[in-house]
Steps between C-alpha positions, in 0.01 A plus 500: 500500500299731276246339267505708182264288291302180549416289805728277706410243766768424759529220756748515787680198643244496785220483236373857541349613170466853366394654170660817366366706209627789291574794728565289812824555687628264768815468703633149559669500837514119526804451281627187671360149491373277223368780282176573320307364204356746251258452210373744240119505483299541181605579145638851555881517503651540846750778568646526850772730627723359774721745687772341713574672828784435740471665839268548791134591467312723746312305768159629382467458127186411299545170319243547224361794311187403304424689182154650479323635193393798711857600576631801310 
């Protein structure tokens, strides 16, 4: 999931909560189960890019890349 614009709060089926903002990239490896809840936060429109992937992922893969204003 790539957040292009806005802010999104997610809650997993085990009640873990995370907030993602524009520039954040995350990989959802837990694709089985009861699913997630997601809510847009604030008044800014939310634009999220979802990229489906079928296959095997490497064993060591970062799950979240946080955007930083200091990044070039």
